[in-house]
N, C-alpha and C positions, 0 to 999 in steps of 0.2 A: 450458402441456401438461395437457391434466384427470389428476386423481390413477387414474383407471382407464388411461389408456398409462400414465402414470408408475409405476404397481404392474407392469402388464405390462413395459414393459422393464429394470425393477429387479429382476423375476425372473428373465428371461432373462438376466443379466448376469452374476447368483449372489446374489441378494438375497431371502431368505426370511424368513416368522417375525415377531418381532420384531427382526428386522434391517433389514426391509423399512419398518417404522415409524418407524426412527432415521431409514432415508435417506430417504422421504417428506418428515420434520421437515427436514432437514436441504437438500435440493436443492431445497426452494420456494424460487419467487422473489422476492423480499422489496421489488425494486426495486418507486416508483411508477410508473404507467402516463400517458404520456399529458402528462408536464412541462412548465409552462409558464416555459419560460426565455427571457428579455428579451435582445434584440440586445449590449446595451451593460449590463453588470452592475452594479449598486450597489455599494459598498462599505456592510458591514454596521458596525452603530453604533461597534464596540468598535476602528475600525480609528484614529479622531480620538484616542485614545490613544494607540497606539501610535507614531503619528505624534509627537505630543508625546515619548514618551519615546527616538525618534531624535533627537529634538533636545538629550534629559539627556545619552544618551553621547558628543554633539561637545562639549561643554561640562563632564562630570564621568568620563567614562570610561568602560568597559564595566562593570566590574566595584564601581565605586562606584556608577552611574546603576541595577543591577539590584539592590543592595541596600536601595537608599535608595528605589525604587518599586515594585519586585516582589513580591508575596507571593511568599517561599522558606524557608517550615518555620521553628525558631528559631536553628540555624546560620547564618551568615553562606556566601555562594558566594565560595569562593577557588579562583583560575584557573590553571593551572599557566603557559599562555600567551594571557595577552588580548588579544595584537594579533593572533591567532588566531582569535578572537569575533567573527564581524559581524553584522548584523540588519537586513534589509529588507523592505520592504513590496512584494513579489509579485505579479503581474497573473496570478494560476493560469484557468484555466476557470470555476474558480466565484465567482471576484470576488479583488480585493485579498487577501493574508492573509498575515500576518507571519513571516519565516522566519528563525531562527537559524543560522548557519552556525557548526560550530566544526572544524577542523584538526588540534586534540589530544584523542585516545580519550579521555584523564581529563577534559578540558572538558568534551565532551560528555556523558561518565557524570553529571557535577555539574551541570551544566543540568538534565539529566532528571531525575535524584534530587531537586534544592533545587524548579524549577519546577514541577515536573506532581506531583509525589510527595510536595513538600513536605518534603522530609525525609529521608522514608521508604526505605530501602534496598529494594531487589528482587531475586529470583535471575530470572537469565537475562541481567542487561545488556550484560553483555563480549558477548555473542550480539546486543545489537541497532543499528540501526544509525542510526533513525530514530522519531523520538517525534511525536503527533500531540496537543495538548492542545485538547480538543471539551467544552469548558465552556459553559454557559448564558451566561454575561456575556462571554466570550473566545476565542478561539484561536486557536493558533499551532503554527508546529511546529519541533523541532530538527533540524537534521539533523548526523550523523557525515562524518568522510571515509576511511572504511570500505570497502574495497570491496565491494560489494552482494552480499546473503545470503554473504558472509566465500567467495566463492568465487574463486579466485586465477587471477590473469588470463593465466596459459599454459594452465588448463584450458578457455580457451573460444581462446586462438589469438592472443590479444593482447596489448599492451604493456602493461607495468605503468599509465604515464600516460596512455594511451587510457583503459583499465579503469576508473581512478583519474576520470575526466572524465566517461566514462558513469555510472559509479557516483552520481554526484554527479544527473547529471541527470534516471537513473532513479529514484531515490528522493523528489527532489523534484516530478516527476510523478505518483509513486503515491499519494503524501500528497496533493496536490492534489485525486487525483481521487477520492480517500474523500472529501473537501471535498465534490467535486462533487456525490455521490452522497448522500450527507446533506443537502447545499441545498434540491437541487434534486428528488432521487429518496426524500426519508426515510428511507432506508436508506442506515448502513456497520455492515457485519456483523466479526467474525472469522471469516471463511469462506472457504474456497477458490474462489467464483463472484467474490466482491468481489476476492480477489488477483488470481486471473486479469486480471481486467479492467484492475485497476489498474496489475499489470506489463507487458500492454500498452501501457497508454500510455503509461509511462514509457522504456521499451525502443525505442516507434514512437518519440519525442522522441527519445529520446539515440542510438540508430542509425540513425537515420528507417527501420529497420523492426522487427517480432516477430520475437523468435527464441524458439521453441516449446523446444527444448534449453537454453537461459538458464534460463527460467522453471523446467523441471525439475530441473530442475541446485541450483537452489538450493533449492526443493520437495525435496531430497535422494529423487525419484523419477523419475530419468531410465535406471536400469536395473532399472525394474520390468519383471516380478517377481520377477526377484533382491530378495531382502534389503537396507535400507540404514539408515543408524542415522545418519547426518547430516542437515540441510536443516530447514525451515522445516513439515514437513507436519506435523509433530505439535501446531505453536502452533493450526493451525485446525481440530482434528478433537478436542478437549477433550471428553472425559467422554463416544467412540462406542467402542463394543466393536470389538474388534481386527478383527472378520469384517467390522463393517461399514466399515472404514481401507482395509482390503483391495479390498472394491468401489470405495470412494470414490476409492483410486489408481490403478483400470481407467478410472473415469471420467473423472478430471483429466488423464491422460496422453493420452487421448482427444479430449478438447474442447481441450486445448490447440495439439496438430496439427492438428486442424479450424479453430484460429483462425486459424495460422500459414497454410495452403492457403486460405483466406477473406482474409484479409487483401492475399494479391498478386494477387487481381486484379482485374483495370484497374478497373473500376467503383468499384470497395470502396476503391482506392489514390485516386481522385478527390475522396472522401469527407473532410471535414474528421474531424479528428480528434475533435474533439464528435459528431458525425453519427457515426462508428465506435463511439465507447463509448456513446452511448443505442440504436445495435443492439444491441451486446453486451450490455447491461442489458435490454433488451425481451425476451429469450431464458435461462431457467431453466438451469443447470446439465448437466439433463439433456438440452436442446433443443442446448446446445454439445458433446454428447458425439455427436448426429446432424446437427449440424448437414454441411450439402454446402456443399462450397465450389467 
């Protein structure tokens, strides 16, 4: 969307002055255009080392293999339920990627702190359900067993076990979508545009369709314009003014609902998940706000 048209749309929604520039910057589409994606995606060079690590897990057990072979800060990794920690090389949309699964919450937090943050504690980890190590020489994902976005199953009208199963798939495909956009579209941002698309992929994979309400509940803006304090929205809007955030809530709610309507059209159901993701990445957040289903 041209800048002048974006400005007109934002002004019509309620953005003016400095807020307008804030939102022009925030809603700019950072995904690359016309990506060259091979039909068969080759594994990245670091995968070989992770395959070797998995063999060591079989021989040494997960705790010894982690402490003996993976950088983890000064203190050793201590797991409460090592039998509940698994690792696999998952064949994702972006190619093979190592994924750790931790059924115990404390073990998940231990892995994130030691493997990704090298022993340094960080605030808010109790609200985190997944973490993606996206370094220059290696990449891997750590997933928890928590309900997705800390949403109770009852709020979605689901049974606990069904939501537990869905949550794992949503998290896995969400993180793998970030990997896909980073590897092939040159960008993975802490941005609501990225989150809309990653949640779309996760929910579509888990439940067979995208649920805008699930996304909005997870963000804590399902009752907008009523004020809400829970949810992930604040994570993706750090540094924005309160006025900009309020306009952005309006944009995000409508964009999420437009995407759900778009996804239910017969011609769009026939697209592969990769094709659906590429389409959503080709549009800016403002263009998703204006998307005609």
